[in-house]
C-alpha positions as CSV (number, residue, x, y, z in Angstrom):
1,M,12.2,-4.9,-9.2
2,R,9.0,-3.2,-10.1
3,V,6.3,-2.6,-7.3
4,V,2.6,-3.0,-8.3
5,L,0.4,-0.8,-6.1
6,L,-3.2,-1.6,-5.8
7,A,-5.3,1.7,-5.5
8,G,-8.7,0.9,-7.2
9,G,-11.0,0.0,-4.2
10,E,-14.0,2.5,-3.5
11,G,-13.2,2.4,0.3
12,T,-17.0,2.0,0.8
13,R,-16.3,1.9,4.4
14,M,-14.8,4.9,5.2
15,R,-17.3,7.6,2.5
16,E,-16.5,10.2,4.7
17,E,-13.3,11.0,2.7
18,T,-13.6,8.4,-0.2
19,A,-16.7,9.9,-1.7
20,V,-14.3,12.6,-3.1
21,R,-11.1,10.8,-3.6
22,P,-9.7,7.3,-3.9
23,K,-8.8,5.5,-0.2
24,P,-4.8,5.5,-1.1
25,M,-5.0,8.9,-1.1
26,V,-6.5,9.7,2.1
27,E,-4.1,11.6,4.2
28,V,-2.3,10.5,7.2
29,G,0.2,13.3,8.8
30,G,-0.7,15.4,5.7
31,K,0.3,12.7,3.0
32,P,-1.6,10.4,1.4
33,V,-1.3,7.0,2.8
34,L,-0.6,5.8,-1.0
35,W,2.6,7.7,-0.6
36,H,3.8,6.4,3.1
37,I,3.8,3.2,1.3
38,M,6.1,4.4,-1.7
39,E,8.6,5.9,1.0
40,R,9.0,2.5,2.6
41,Y,9.9,0.6,-0.9
42,I,12.0,3.9,-1.9
43,H,14.0,3.5,1.1
44,F,15.1,-0.3,0.7
45,G,15.7,0.6,-3.2
46,H,12.9,-0.2,-5.1
47,S,11.8,2.9,-6.9
48,D,9.8,1.7,-10.0
49,F,5.9,1.6,-9.2
50,I,3.2,0.6,-11.2
51,V,-0.3,2.0,-10.0
52,C,-3.5,0.0,-10.8
53,L,-6.3,2.5,-11.0
54,G,-9.9,2.3,-10.5
55,Y,-12.1,4.2,-8.6
56,L,-11.6,8.1,-9.1
57,G,-8.0,7.2,-10.4
58,N,-7.9,10.8,-12.2
59,Y,-7.3,12.0,-8.6
60,I,-4.1,10.0,-8.5
61,K,-2.9,10.8,-11.9
62,H,-3.5,14.4,-11.2
63,W,-1.6,14.5,-7.4
64,F,1.6,12.5,-9.5
65,L,1.6,15.2,-12.5
66,D,1.5,17.6,-9.5
67,F,4.2,16.1,-7.0
68,E,7.0,18.5,-8.4
69,A,4.8,21.6,-7.6
70,M,3.9,20.3,-4.3
71,S,6.6,18.7,-3.0
72,H,8.8,22.0,-3.6
73,D,8.8,25.7,-2.8
74,L,8.4,27.4,-6.2
75,S,8.7,30.8,-8.6
76,L,6.9,31.3,-11.2
77,T,7.2,33.6,-13.8
78,F,4.2,34.8,-16.2
79,G,4.5,36.8,-19.5
80,A,2.7,37.1,-22.3
81,H,3.5,34.0,-24.5
82,D,4.8,31.4,-21.8
83,R,4.7,30.9,-18.1
84,Q,8.2,30.0,-16.3
85,H,8.9,27.9,-13.2
86,I,12.0,27.1,-11.0
87,F,11.8,24.5,-8.1
88,H,13.8,25.3,-4.9
89,N,15.7,22.8,-2.6
90,P,16.1,20.2,-5.9
91,Q,18.4,18.2,-3.2
92,H,15.0,17.0,-1.4
93,R,13.5,15.8,-4.4
94,P,13.1,12.2,-4.7
95,E,13.9,9.7,-7.9
96,F,11.4,7.2,-8.9
97,T,9.2,6.2,-11.9
98,V,5.3,5.8,-11.6
99,T,3.3,4.3,-14.0
100,L,-0.3,5.1,-14.0
101,A,-2.5,2.1,-15.3
102,N,-6.3,2.2,-15.8
103,T,-7.1,-1.1,-14.6
104,G,-11.1,-0.8,-14.6
105,G,-13.6,1.0,-12.5
106,E,-15.0,-2.5,-11.0
107,S,-11.9,-5.0,-11.3
108,M,-11.0,-7.5,-8.5
109,T,-7.4,-7.6,-7.4
110,G,-6.1,-10.3,-9.2
111,A,-7.5,-8.4,-12.7
112,R,-5.7,-5.7,-12.3
113,V,-2.3,-7.1,-11.5
114,K,-2.8,-9.3,-14.8
115,R,-4.0,-6.0,-16.7
116,V,-0.6,-4.3,-15.9
117,Q,1.6,-7.5,-16.8
118,K,2.9,-5.3,-20.1
119,Y,4.4,-2.9,-17.9
120,V,6.4,-5.7,-15.5
121,N,7.6,-7.4,-18.6
122,N,9.6,-10.6,-17.8
123,D,10.9,-9.6,-14.3
124,R,10.4,-10.6,-10.5
125,F,7.9,-8.1,-9.1
126,M,6.0,-6.9,-5.8
127,V,2.7,-6.4,-5.0
128,T,1.2,-5.0,-2.1
129,Y,-2.5,-2.7,-1.0
130,G,-2.7,0.8,-1.1
131,D,-4.6,1.2,2.2
132,G,-2.4,-0.6,5.1
133,L,0.5,0.8,6.8
134,S,3.5,-1.2,8.1
135,D,7.2,-1.5,9.4
136,V,7.8,-4.6,7.2
137,D,11.4,-4.8,6.4
138,I,11.6,-5.0,2.5
139,E,15.2,-6.1,2.3
140,R,14.6,-9.3,4.6
141,L,11.1,-10.2,2.9
142,V,12.9,-10.0,-0.8
143,E,16.0,-12.1,1.0
144,F,13.3,-14.5,2.0
145,H,11.8,-14.9,-1.0
146,K,15.0,-15.2,-3.4
147,S,15.9,-18.3,-0.6
148,H,13.0,-20.6,-1.1
149,G,12.9,-20.6,-4.9
150,K,9.0,-20.6,-5.0
151,L,6.9,-19.2,-7.2
152,A,5.2,-16.7,-4.8
153,T,5.5,-15.0,-0.9
154,L,3.0,-13.5,0.6
155,T,3.5,-11.3,4.2
156,T,1.6,-12.7,7.1
157,A,0.9,-10.2,10.0
158,R,-0.4,-11.1,13.5
159,A,-4.3,-11.0,13.7
160,S,-5.6,-8.4,15.9
161,S,-9.2,-7.8,17.3
162,R,-11.1,-4.6,15.8
163,F,-12.7,-4.5,19.3
164,G,-11.6,-4.5,23.0
165,I,-11.8,-7.6,25.1
166,L,-13.8,-7.5,28.5
167,N,-13.1,-10.2,31.1
168,I,-16.1,-10.5,33.2
169,N,-16.8,-12.8,35.7
170,D,-19.6,-14.2,36.9
171,D,-21.7,-11.2,39.0
172,G,-20.9,-8.8,35.6
173,R,-17.9,-6.9,37.3
174,V,-15.5,-6.1,34.7
175,D,-12.0,-7.4,36.0
176,S,-9.9,-6.5,32.9
177,F,-10.0,-4.9,29.8
178,T,-7.9,-5.5,26.7
179,E,-7.9,-2.8,23.6
180,K,-7.4,-4.8,20.6
181,P,-5.3,-8.1,21.7
182,Q,-3.3,-9.7,19.0
183,L,-4.6,-13.3,18.1
184,D,-2.7,-16.6,17.8
185,G,-3.7,-16.4,13.8
186,W,-1.9,-14.8,10.9
187,I,-3.4,-12.9,8.2
188,N,-2.5,-11.5,4.8
189,A,-0.9,-8.5,4.8
190,G,0.1,-8.5,1.3
191,Y,3.8,-7.3,0.2
192,F,3.6,-9.7,-2.1
193,V,6.8,-10.7,-4.3
194,F,6.3,-12.9,-7.2
195,E,8.0,-14.6,-10.3
196,N,6.7,-13.8,-13.3
197,K,4.6,-17.2,-14.0
198,V,2.3,-16.1,-11.5
199,F,0.7,-14.2,-14.3
200,D,-0.1,-17.6,-15.6
201,Y,-2.5,-18.0,-12.5
202,L,-4.6,-14.4,-12.9
203,N,-6.6,-13.5,-15.7
204,E,-8.2,-10.4,-16.8
205,D,-11.3,-11.0,-16.1
206,A,-12.8,-8.6,-13.9
207,S,-13.9,-10.9,-11.4
208,C,-10.2,-12.6,-10.8
209,V,-9.7,-11.8,-6.7
210,L,-6.0,-12.3,-6.4
211,E,-6.6,-13.9,-2.7
212,Q,-8.9,-16.5,-3.5
213,E,-8.4,-19.0,-6.7
214,P,-4.8,-17.6,-7.7
215,L,-3.4,-17.8,-4.2
216,R,-5.2,-21.2,-3.4
217,R,-3.8,-22.7,-6.6
218,L,-0.1,-21.4,-5.8
219,A,-0.8,-22.7,-2.3
220,A,-2.0,-26.3,-3.7
221,D,0.8,-26.5,-6.2
222,G,3.4,-25.6,-3.6
223,Q,4.5,-22.3,-5.0
224,L,3.2,-20.4,-1.8
225,M,5.3,-19.1,1.0
226,A,4.5,-17.0,3.8
227,F,7.3,-14.5,5.2
228,R,6.5,-13.7,8.7
229,H,6.5,-9.9,9.6
230,E,5.8,-9.9,13.9
231,G,6.3,-5.9,13.5
232,F,3.5,-3.0,12.7
233,F,0.5,-3.8,10.5
234,F,-2.2,-1.6,10.3
235,P,-4.8,-2.0,7.5
236,M,-6.8,1.1,6.9
237,D,-10.7,0.3,6.4
238,T,-12.8,2.5,8.2
239,Y,-12.7,6.2,9.5
240,K,-12.1,5.4,13.0
241,E,-8.8,3.3,11.9
242,L,-7.9,6.5,9.8
243,Q,-8.0,8.6,13.1
244,A,-5.5,6.3,14.7
245,L,-3.1,6.3,12.2
246,N,-3.4,10.0,12.4
247,A,-3.0,10.1,16.2
248,M,0.1,7.7,16.2
249,W,1.8,10.4,13.5
250,D,0.5,13.6,15.5
251,A,2.0,11.8,18.9
252,G,5.5,11.1,17.1
253,K,4.9,7.3,17.6
254,A,4.2,6.1,13.8
255,P,6.0,2.7,13.6
256,W,5.7,2.9,10.1
257,Q,7.7,6.3,9.4
258,L,11.3,6.1,8.4
259,P,14.3,7.5,9.8
260,R,14.3,10.3,6.9
261,P,11.1,10.4,4.8
262,V,10.7,11.1,1.5
263,A,9.8,15.0,1.3
264,V,6.4,15.6,-0.1
265,G,4.1,18.3,0.7
266,S,4.1,21.4,3.0
């Protein structure tokens, strides 16, 4: 099943990093967030990716073009007429296919998905964002989608406050402090599974936002189901959140990390 990754936004709330590279290429634990997301799909047997490019899309193209060189030790021989190279430790080489598609610098999410329809063909496919990490069970998600027979499934996660909550008594004393508590609501965490007919709800107009009219129409038609993910989900929207993700990684407490992550970089 093909996996469409939305990687075209500007990431305006973390310009410390995104002035020079797109947000999905910001690194956590020395690897781009986009690669962490791809690792999870590869782990569950989904290794055919379509990356929707936009802002600084060539940065992502160059990263994949250099993937082999950045993933392994290598030896180079320079001669008068050509250059030869040997990659070492080939047993660690992941097997995957990636299509890098320019979907417009200003396009919204729905337009980006619609513009890669030609690469999806007529198959069921998955879509997610390139800027959030989760330990979602892709196999359970796909089985849930198959079980209900509707056109679309989105993954929901528990909403959490971006700020700590203070419990203050009448005289101003802080009785307790709760850091980023979970709330009762559920939010869209991405990790969609779509039947091909979902393309009928999208259009290539740059203003088409997947999360607005298309999902609302699917819901109104009784074609949208929610897979409830009770585990870890952490969107990376700000530099502070990037720091938090790196702190989890450095402490060896990264919930999204797989038992045997696919090797990349050094």
